[in-house]
C-alpha beads as a LAMMPS data file, in Angstrom:
LAMMPS data file: protein, C-alpha beads

365 atoms
364 bonds

1 atom types
1 bond types

-500.0 500.0 xlo xhi
-500.0 500.0 ylo yhi
-500.0 500.0 zlo zhi

Masses

1 110.0

Atoms # bond

1 1 1 -16.132 -26.035 -4.913
2 1 1 -13.581 -24.021 -2.897
3 1 1 -11.911 -22.202 -5.795
4 1 1 -11.747 -18.569 -4.618
5 1 1 -9.401 -16.601 -2.384
6 1 1 -10.154 -13.512 -0.339
7 1 1 -7.599 -10.806 0.379
8 1 1 -7.759 -8.141 3.068
9 1 1 -5.584 -5.048 3.312
10 1 1 -5.485 -2.126 5.699
11 1 1 -2.771 0.268 4.604
12 1 1 -0.610 2.907 6.215
13 1 1 -3.347 5.518 5.750
14 1 1 -5.546 3.437 8.111
15 1 1 -8.717 4.633 6.444
16 1 1 -10.411 1.235 6.265
17 1 1 -10.095 -2.396 5.284
18 1 1 -10.283 -3.356 1.605
19 1 1 -11.538 -6.827 0.711
20 1 1 -11.098 -8.488 -2.686
21 1 1 -12.284 -11.803 -4.074
22 1 1 -9.912 -13.436 -6.533
23 1 1 -10.062 -16.419 -8.824
24 1 1 -6.438 -17.589 -8.658
25 1 1 -6.299 -19.670 -11.859
26 1 1 -6.564 -18.041 -14.294
27 1 1 -6.080 -14.951 -12.169
28 1 1 -9.004 -12.551 -12.067
29 1 1 -10.290 -10.010 -9.544
30 1 1 -13.988 -10.749 -9.147
31 1 1 -14.967 -8.008 -6.713
32 1 1 -13.530 -5.473 -4.298
33 1 1 -15.031 -3.242 -1.610
34 1 1 -13.581 -0.978 1.077
35 1 1 -15.127 -0.685 4.529
36 1 1 -14.078 2.591 6.226
37 1 1 -13.060 2.769 9.860
38 1 1 -14.867 5.197 12.105
39 1 1 -12.804 8.199 13.141
40 1 1 -12.216 6.962 16.708
41 1 1 -10.815 3.620 15.541
42 1 1 -8.659 5.332 12.951
43 1 1 -7.139 7.618 15.599
44 1 1 -6.345 4.604 17.787
45 1 1 -4.666 2.824 14.882
46 1 1 -2.556 5.848 13.959
47 1 1 -1.357 6.273 17.555
48 1 1 -0.952 2.552 18.318
49 1 1 2.832 2.557 17.931
50 1 1 3.023 4.714 21.076
51 1 1 0.583 2.555 23.069
52 1 1 1.184 0.186 25.959
53 1 1 1.340 -3.559 25.357
54 1 1 -2.167 -4.011 26.717
55 1 1 -3.585 -1.378 24.377
56 1 1 -1.933 -2.969 21.326
57 1 1 -3.077 -6.451 22.371
58 1 1 -6.653 -5.212 22.702
59 1 1 -6.511 -3.423 19.348
60 1 1 -5.092 -6.577 17.752
61 1 1 -8.196 -8.533 18.757
62 1 1 -10.601 -5.698 17.938
63 1 1 -9.187 -5.341 14.432
64 1 1 -9.355 -9.104 13.983
65 1 1 -13.090 -8.857 14.672
66 1 1 -13.419 -5.868 12.333
67 1 1 -11.688 -7.776 9.533
68 1 1 -13.919 -10.814 10.126
69 1 1 -17.089 -8.703 9.978
70 1 1 -15.841 -6.980 6.825
71 1 1 -15.188 -10.331 5.135
72 1 1 -18.607 -11.665 6.118
73 1 1 -20.328 -8.483 4.924
74 1 1 -18.377 -8.566 1.675
75 1 1 -19.356 -12.170 0.924
76 1 1 -23.002 -11.408 1.699
77 1 1 -23.068 -8.259 -0.440
78 1 1 -21.272 -9.958 -3.332
79 1 1 -23.394 -13.114 -2.947
80 1 1 -20.313 -15.307 -2.509
81 1 1 -21.069 -18.496 -0.561
82 1 1 -18.502 -19.185 2.153
83 1 1 -18.306 -22.710 0.753
84 1 1 -16.409 -21.273 -2.238
85 1 1 -13.654 -19.645 -0.159
86 1 1 -10.552 -21.831 -0.154
87 1 1 -8.309 -19.420 1.742
88 1 1 -8.031 -15.809 2.852
89 1 1 -4.909 -13.668 3.025
90 1 1 -4.750 -10.821 5.517
91 1 1 -1.895 -8.339 5.526
92 1 1 -3.134 -6.845 8.781
93 1 1 -2.607 -3.302 9.987
94 1 1 0.978 -2.110 10.270
95 1 1 1.666 -0.588 13.674
96 1 1 5.408 -0.236 13.216
97 1 1 7.927 -1.098 10.503
98 1 1 11.630 -0.650 11.263
99 1 1 13.733 -2.453 8.623
100 1 1 16.833 -0.434 9.547
101 1 1 16.840 -1.026 13.298
102 1 1 19.776 -2.662 15.072
103 1 1 17.499 -5.690 14.951
104 1 1 15.126 -5.068 12.016
105 1 1 11.528 -5.538 13.154
106 1 1 7.936 -5.058 12.102
107 1 1 4.463 -5.467 13.597
108 1 1 1.154 -6.004 11.834
109 1 1 -1.984 -6.581 13.915
110 1 1 -5.515 -7.873 13.300
111 1 1 -5.764 -11.336 14.841
112 1 1 -6.324 -13.774 11.961
113 1 1 -8.082 -16.377 14.117
114 1 1 -11.317 -14.377 14.010
115 1 1 -11.229 -14.344 10.221
116 1 1 -10.633 -18.111 10.098
117 1 1 -13.517 -18.628 12.512
118 1 1 -15.879 -16.439 10.475
119 1 1 -15.033 -17.938 7.092
120 1 1 -14.486 -21.540 8.067
121 1 1 -11.373 -21.476 5.858
122 1 1 -7.612 -21.216 6.429
123 1 1 -6.166 -17.729 6.739
124 1 1 -2.601 -16.788 5.825
125 1 1 -1.300 -13.683 7.587
126 1 1 1.824 -11.980 8.975
127 1 1 3.713 -12.062 5.669
128 1 1 6.559 -9.666 6.430
129 1 1 8.591 -11.401 9.186
130 1 1 9.654 -14.387 7.054
131 1 1 11.127 -12.029 4.485
132 1 1 12.976 -10.078 7.195
133 1 1 14.332 -13.281 8.700
134 1 1 15.818 -13.968 5.256
135 1 1 17.588 -10.597 5.262
136 1 1 14.898 -8.587 3.476
137 1 1 13.145 -5.402 4.531
138 1 1 9.705 -7.008 4.701
139 1 1 8.388 -4.613 2.065
140 1 1 7.290 -3.897 -0.532
141 1 1 5.470 -7.170 -1.135
142 1 1 3.137 -6.122 -3.967
143 1 1 5.883 -6.421 -6.641
144 1 1 5.244 -10.163 -6.425
145 1 1 1.768 -9.664 -7.913
146 1 1 3.192 -7.307 -10.539
147 1 1 5.704 -9.959 -11.595
148 1 1 3.043 -12.676 -11.562
149 1 1 0.789 -10.689 -13.920
150 1 1 3.171 -8.810 -16.220
151 1 1 6.400 -10.806 -16.555
152 1 1 5.678 -11.876 -20.115
153 1 1 4.697 -8.495 -21.580
154 1 1 6.523 -5.325 -22.575
155 1 1 8.349 -3.601 -19.711
156 1 1 5.967 -1.578 -17.561
157 1 1 6.214 0.511 -14.400
158 1 1 3.595 -0.079 -11.721
159 1 1 3.158 2.597 -9.082
160 1 1 0.945 1.984 -6.071
161 1 1 -0.001 5.018 -3.998
162 1 1 -1.352 4.182 -0.572
163 1 1 -0.086 5.992 2.509
164 1 1 3.379 5.266 1.144
165 1 1 4.181 4.993 -2.577
166 1 1 5.904 1.964 -4.071
167 1 1 7.025 1.188 -7.601
168 1 1 7.797 -1.980 -9.555
169 1 1 9.271 -2.640 -12.972
170 1 1 8.424 -5.915 -14.689
171 1 1 8.282 -7.405 -18.183
172 1 1 9.927 -9.782 -20.598
173 1 1 13.700 -9.601 -20.262
174 1 1 13.467 -7.451 -17.111
175 1 1 14.686 -8.484 -13.671
176 1 1 11.743 -7.479 -11.517
177 1 1 12.610 -4.764 -9.028
178 1 1 10.539 -2.720 -6.635
179 1 1 10.877 -0.326 -3.718
180 1 1 9.094 2.396 -1.785
181 1 1 9.319 5.714 -3.611
182 1 1 8.450 7.993 -0.695
183 1 1 5.230 9.538 0.613
184 1 1 1.969 8.605 -1.028
185 1 1 -1.187 9.881 0.646
186 1 1 0.210 10.087 4.187
187 1 1 1.259 13.743 4.139
188 1 1 -1.744 14.806 2.069
189 1 1 -4.174 13.163 4.478
190 1 1 -2.404 14.551 7.536
191 1 1 -2.585 18.075 6.080
192 1 1 -6.308 17.695 5.324
193 1 1 -7.098 16.483 8.836
194 1 1 -5.168 19.354 10.375
195 1 1 -6.394 22.049 7.990
196 1 1 -10.059 21.072 8.430
197 1 1 -9.886 20.371 12.159
198 1 1 -10.678 16.716 11.489
199 1 1 -13.811 17.507 9.480
200 1 1 -12.295 15.835 6.402
201 1 1 -9.994 12.808 6.262
202 1 1 -8.697 13.296 2.692
203 1 1 -8.900 15.594 -0.325
204 1 1 -11.483 13.866 -2.519
205 1 1 -10.397 13.956 -6.181
206 1 1 -7.723 16.519 -5.257
207 1 1 -10.340 19.281 -5.315
208 1 1 -8.757 21.402 -2.572
209 1 1 -5.253 21.024 -4.007
210 1 1 -6.554 22.276 -7.355
211 1 1 -7.154 25.704 -5.783
212 1 1 -3.619 25.999 -4.421
213 1 1 -0.238 27.066 -5.776
214 1 1 2.765 24.820 -5.203
215 1 1 5.887 26.233 -3.567
216 1 1 8.443 24.975 -6.073
217 1 1 11.427 26.061 -3.983
218 1 1 10.149 24.066 -1.008
219 1 1 9.539 21.030 -3.222
220 1 1 13.160 21.199 -4.384
221 1 1 14.373 21.283 -0.780
222 1 1 12.149 18.381 0.253
223 1 1 13.512 16.249 -2.586
224 1 1 17.000 16.500 -1.030
225 1 1 15.933 14.092 1.733
226 1 1 18.526 11.316 2.036
227 1 1 15.914 8.617 1.408
228 1 1 15.553 9.624 -2.232
229 1 1 19.295 9.139 -2.844
230 1 1 19.486 5.737 -1.123
231 1 1 19.690 2.821 -3.548
232 1 1 17.083 0.037 -3.440
233 1 1 16.105 -2.229 -1.852
234 1 1 14.481 0.216 0.523
235 1 1 11.186 0.655 2.351
236 1 1 9.471 3.160 4.587
237 1 1 7.260 3.419 7.631
238 1 1 4.508 6.032 7.722
239 1 1 6.220 7.930 10.530
240 1 1 9.167 8.940 8.345
241 1 1 6.802 11.151 6.363
242 1 1 4.212 11.749 9.040
243 1 1 2.826 14.596 11.108
244 1 1 6.182 15.594 12.601
245 1 1 7.628 15.918 9.104
246 1 1 4.606 17.979 8.039
247 1 1 4.945 20.319 11.019
248 1 1 8.700 20.733 10.496
249 1 1 8.347 21.875 6.895
250 1 1 4.881 23.459 6.758
251 1 1 4.159 24.620 10.290
252 1 1 0.533 24.535 11.417
253 1 1 -1.821 23.911 8.515
254 1 1 -4.825 26.246 8.653
255 1 1 -7.936 26.427 6.472
256 1 1 -6.326 29.379 4.677
257 1 1 -3.006 27.640 4.032
258 1 1 -4.501 24.235 3.184
259 1 1 -4.879 24.635 -0.627
260 1 1 -1.269 25.795 -1.109
261 1 1 0.002 23.135 1.309
262 1 1 -1.812 20.404 -0.596
263 1 1 -0.660 21.725 -3.980
264 1 1 2.925 21.663 -2.699
265 1 1 2.565 18.158 -1.271
266 1 1 0.973 16.912 -4.509
267 1 1 3.950 18.273 -6.433
268 1 1 6.408 16.781 -3.921
269 1 1 4.766 13.346 -4.063
270 1 1 4.634 13.334 -7.867
271 1 1 8.235 14.517 -8.189
272 1 1 9.445 11.865 -5.733
273 1 1 7.803 9.199 -7.913
274 1 1 9.397 10.622 -11.053
275 1 1 12.779 10.881 -9.315
276 1 1 12.617 7.231 -8.239
277 1 1 11.780 6.101 -11.768
278 1 1 14.493 8.189 -13.432
279 1 1 17.215 7.513 -10.894
280 1 1 16.814 3.775 -10.351
281 1 1 14.736 2.268 -13.186
282 1 1 14.567 4.147 -16.479
283 1 1 18.341 4.246 -17.124
284 1 1 18.271 0.447 -17.391
285 1 1 14.716 -0.211 -18.569
286 1 1 12.978 1.990 -21.125
287 1 1 9.422 1.314 -20.001
288 1 1 7.069 3.775 -21.671
289 1 1 3.972 3.114 -19.538
290 1 1 3.180 3.492 -15.850
291 1 1 0.058 2.012 -14.269
292 1 1 -1.036 3.742 -11.062
293 1 1 -3.106 2.005 -8.381
294 1 1 -4.137 2.682 -4.807
295 1 1 -6.148 5.553 -3.397
296 1 1 -3.734 8.091 -4.848
297 1 1 -4.773 7.058 -8.359
298 1 1 -8.203 8.550 -7.599
299 1 1 -6.690 11.966 -6.815
300 1 1 -7.034 13.891 -10.073
301 1 1 -4.576 16.586 -8.998
302 1 1 -1.923 13.994 -8.102
303 1 1 -2.386 12.074 -11.351
304 1 1 -2.008 15.305 -13.349
305 1 1 1.157 16.125 -11.425
306 1 1 2.627 12.667 -12.121
307 1 1 1.917 13.087 -15.841
308 1 1 3.657 16.465 -15.784
309 1 1 6.630 15.071 -13.857
310 1 1 7.016 12.018 -16.153
311 1 1 6.173 13.260 -19.650
312 1 1 8.216 10.454 -21.207
313 1 1 5.770 7.813 -19.888
314 1 1 2.107 7.174 -20.561
315 1 1 0.501 7.428 -17.120
316 1 1 -2.689 5.393 -16.708
317 1 1 -4.925 4.326 -13.853
318 1 1 -4.654 0.593 -13.286
319 1 1 -8.391 0.161 -13.941
320 1 1 -7.765 1.169 -17.552
321 1 1 -6.030 -2.203 -17.898
322 1 1 -8.355 -4.278 -15.767
323 1 1 -7.148 -3.845 -12.172
324 1 1 -9.474 -1.719 -9.977
325 1 1 -7.377 0.896 -8.187
326 1 1 -8.346 -0.204 -4.673
327 1 1 -8.212 -3.937 -5.445
328 1 1 -4.524 -4.422 -6.147
329 1 1 -3.189 -4.769 -2.614
330 1 1 -5.941 -7.033 -1.219
331 1 1 -5.818 -9.062 -4.451
332 1 1 -2.083 -9.505 -3.965
333 1 1 -2.553 -10.984 -0.490
334 1 1 -5.343 -13.238 -1.749
335 1 1 -2.951 -14.658 -4.340
336 1 1 -0.065 -14.898 -1.862
337 1 1 -2.326 -16.801 0.542
338 1 1 -3.456 -19.214 -2.173
339 1 1 0.093 -19.945 -3.251
340 1 1 1.460 -20.097 0.290
341 1 1 -1.205 -22.561 1.395
342 1 1 -0.183 -24.743 -1.541
343 1 1 3.522 -24.465 -0.601
344 1 1 4.344 -22.416 -3.706
345 1 1 6.628 -19.380 -3.817
346 1 1 4.759 -16.144 -3.095
347 1 1 7.659 -13.739 -2.833
348 1 1 9.809 -11.355 -4.897
349 1 1 13.159 -11.158 -3.062
350 1 1 14.648 -8.652 -5.522
351 1 1 12.127 -6.099 -4.252
352 1 1 12.819 -6.615 -0.556
353 1 1 16.494 -7.575 -0.519
354 1 1 15.917 -11.044 0.929
355 1 1 18.586 -13.645 0.269
356 1 1 16.281 -15.731 -1.915
357 1 1 12.684 -16.714 -2.663
358 1 1 10.590 -17.838 0.273
359 1 1 7.035 -18.844 1.126
360 1 1 5.709 -16.009 3.274
361 1 1 2.976 -16.054 5.878
362 1 1 1.628 -17.990 8.826
363 1 1 -1.478 -20.176 8.553
364 1 1 -4.471 -20.208 10.898
365 1 1 -6.480 -23.337 10.063

Bonds

1 1 1 2
2 1 2 3
3 1 3 4
4 1 4 5
5 1 5 6
6 1 6 7
7 1 7 8
8 1 8 9
9 1 9 10
10 1 10 11
11 1 11 12
12 1 12 13
13 1 13 14
14 1 14 15
15 1 15 16
16 1 16 17
17 1 17 18
18 1 18 19
19 1 19 20
20 1 20 21
21 1 21 22
22 1 22 23
23 1 23 24
24 1 24 25
25 1 25 26
26 1 26 27
27 1 27 28
28 1 28 29
29 1 29 30
30 1 30 31
31 1 31 32
32 1 32 33
33 1 33 34
34 1 34 35
35 1 35 36
36 1 36 37
37 1 37 38
38 1 38 39
39 1 39 40
40 1 40 41
41 1 41 42
42 1 42 43
43 1 43 44
44 1 44 45
45 1 45 46
46 1 46 47
47 1 47 48
48 1 48 49
49 1 49 50
50 1 50 51
51 1 51 52
52 1 52 53
53 1 53 54
54 1 54 55
55 1 55 56
56 1 56 57
57 1 57 58
58 1 58 59
59 1 59 60
60 1 60 61
61 1 61 62
62 1 62 63
63 1 63 64
64 1 64 65
65 1 65 66
66 1 66 67
67 1 67 68
68 1 68 69
69 1 69 70
70 1 70 71
71 1 71 72
72 1 72 73
73 1 73 74
74 1 74 75
75 1 75 76
76 1 76 77
77 1 77 78
78 1 78 79
79 1 79 80
80 1 80 81
81 1 81 82
82 1 82 83
83 1 83 84
84 1 84 85
85 1 85 86
86 1 86 87
87 1 87 88
88 1 88 89
89 1 89 90
90 1 90 91
91 1 91 92
92 1 92 93
93 1 93 94
94 1 94 95
95 1 95 96
96 1 96 97
97 1 97 98
98 1 98 99
99 1 99 100
100 1 100 101
101 1 101 102
102 1 102 103
103 1 103 104
104 1 104 105
105 1 105 106
106 1 106 107
107 1 107 108
108 1 108 109
109 1 109 110
110 1 110 111
111 1 111 112
112 1 112 113
113 1 113 114
114 1 114 115
115 1 115 116
116 1 116 117
117 1 117 118
118 1 118 119
119 1 119 120
120 1 120 121
121 1 121 122
122 1 122 123
123 1 123 124
124 1 124 125
125 1 125 126
126 1 126 127
127 1 127 128
128 1 128 129
129 1 129 130
130 1 130 131
131 1 131 132
132 1 132 133
133 1 133 134
134 1 134 135
135 1 135 136
136 1 136 137
137 1 137 138
138 1 138 139
139 1 139 140
140 1 140 141
141 1 141 142
142 1 142 143
143 1 143 144
144 1 144 145
145 1 145 146
146 1 146 147
147 1 147 148
148 1 148 149
149 1 149 150
150 1 150 151
151 1 151 152
152 1 152 153
153 1 153 154
154 1 154 155
155 1 155 156
156 1 156 157
157 1 157 158
158 1 158 159
159 1 159 160
160 1 160 161
161 1 161 162
162 1 162 163
163 1 163 164
164 1 164 165
165 1 165 166
166 1 166 167
167 1 167 168
168 1 168 169
169 1 169 170
170 1 170 171
171 1 171 172
172 1 172 173
173 1 173 174
174 1 174 175
175 1 175 176
176 1 176 177
177 1 177 178
178 1 178 179
179 1 179 180
180 1 180 181
181 1 181 182
182 1 182 183
183 1 183 184
184 1 184 185
185 1 185 186
186 1 186 187
187 1 187 188
188 1 188 189
189 1 189 190
190 1 190 191
191 1 191 192
192 1 192 193
193 1 193 194
194 1 194 195
195 1 195 196
196 1 196 197
197 1 197 198
198 1 198 199
199 1 199 200
200 1 200 201
201 1 201 202
202 1 202 203
203 1 203 204
204 1 204 205
205 1 205 206
206 1 206 207
207 1 207 208
208 1 208 209
209 1 209 210
210 1 210 211
211 1 211 212
212 1 212 213
213 1 213 214
214 1 214 215
215 1 215 216
216 1 216 217
217 1 217 218
218 1 218 219
219 1 219 220
220 1 220 221
221 1 221 222
222 1 222 223
223 1 223 224
224 1 224 225
225 1 225 226
226 1 226 227
227 1 227 228
228 1 228 229
229 1 229 230
230 1 230 231
231 1 231 232
232 1 232 233
233 1 233 234
234 1 234 235
235 1 235 236
236 1 236 237
237 1 237 238
238 1 238 239
239 1 239 240
240 1 240 241
241 1 241 242
242 1 242 243
243 1 243 244
244 1 244 245
245 1 245 246
246 1 246 247
247 1 247 248
248 1 248 249
249 1 249 250
250 1 250 251
251 1 251 252
252 1 252 253
253 1 253 254
254 1 254 255
255 1 255 256
256 1 256 257
257 1 257 258
258 1 258 259
259 1 259 260
260 1 260 261
261 1 261 262
262 1 262 263
263 1 263 264
264 1 264 265
265 1 265 266
266 1 266 267
267 1 267 268
268 1 268 269
269 1 269 270
270 1 270 271
271 1 271 272
272 1 272 273
273 1 273 274
274 1 274 275
275 1 275 276
276 1 276 277
277 1 277 278
278 1 278 279
279 1 279 280
280 1 280 281
281 1 281 282
282 1 282 283
283 1 283 284
284 1 284 285
285 1 285 286
286 1 286 287
287 1 287 288
288 1 288 289
289 1 289 290
290 1 290 291
291 1 291 292
292 1 292 293
293 1 293 294
294 1 294 295
295 1 295 296
296 1 296 297
297 1 297 298
298 1 298 299
299 1 299 300
300 1 300 301
301 1 301 302
302 1 302 303
303 1 303 304
304 1 304 305
305 1 305 306
306 1 306 307
307 1 307 308
308 1 308 309
309 1 309 310
310 1 310 311
311 1 311 312
312 1 312 313
313 1 313 314
314 1 314 315
315 1 315 316
316 1 316 317
317 1 317 318
318 1 318 319
319 1 319 320
320 1 320 321
321 1 321 322
322 1 322 323
323 1 323 324
324 1 324 325
325 1 325 326
326 1 326 327
327 1 327 328
328 1 328 329
329 1 329 330
330 1 330 331
331 1 331 332
332 1 332 333
333 1 333 334
334 1 334 335
335 1 335 336
336 1 336 337
337 1 337 338
338 1 338 339
339 1 339 340
340 1 340 341
341 1 341 342
342 1 342 343
343 1 343 344
344 1 344 345
345 1 345 346
346 1 346 347
347 1 347 348
348 1 348 349
349 1 349 350
350 1 350 351
351 1 351 352
352 1 352 353
353 1 353 354
354 1 354 355
355 1 355 356
356 1 356 357
357 1 357 358
358 1 358 359
359 1 359 360
360 1 360 361
361 1 361 362
362 1 362 363
363 1 363 364
364 1 364 365
């Protein structure tokens, strides 16, 4: 019986593809694994926005093959017969996201045809353009899953921390809202790569940051960025808080300066999350709990900083309430694919600014 959906997500950090298996009704995440990219592929992904058309076209097909192999490996390792997969949803890899351009535009790559060929099942992909055609920003899309799971309960904040951070507020009597809060892991990862000469890709558990001292004055200056004052709906591309931003405010990161740089960036990221919650959500909705997902939830230093910045809320990892930290985004696209294939709404327009609910995604049969 084809009663399962797969979801695939490669985020702005471009550290690998996460695959989740979901039972849509009643909703349950059955398994999730992440398959890291090798360093050469990761570098090509991170520089793709500056590439020629031929380079991007080639990378589009290569990533499609990578996603297909990851899905096949996942099903084999989790002992999931392909005959049970009804549909797969693939967000793809964002190369560029410009919701504020003269003509708003976005590009996600990872040719879905290879995934459909490997699984022998329909694949729904390219979710963002339909939202943008309806006047939305194409992101964030994960608030749809938050609303789907939590709309009946007490108001709760849900913070996902991938390369970029995004927050949702949902619950009984609450009009679901969501938006990008600012940097997630993007600046932290960039600082680690630079400070270790590429030896490390990220600060595991926040161990290096724990040795540093945050520059509170610099954090205060960074929080004056115009993005943090802009009212939702709003979304970000990685480049707005990327390597140029890091160099402008921190100079060259060296092994000696790395701990203090990371401690400062941890504080900045945590404070930007707290600022978003206090400025745009908590005045209207007195949610007392925040569930944190994504790779940032595994950074002990960052989680401690969020708790310090938001003492009025109980800050928990999403796994403490049943959602594995790295499963949320791929699980969201599995659900969106299932619903979209069945011509059901899979969209939260209040999070993106679209003119109304839509069915997002394109199907490769």
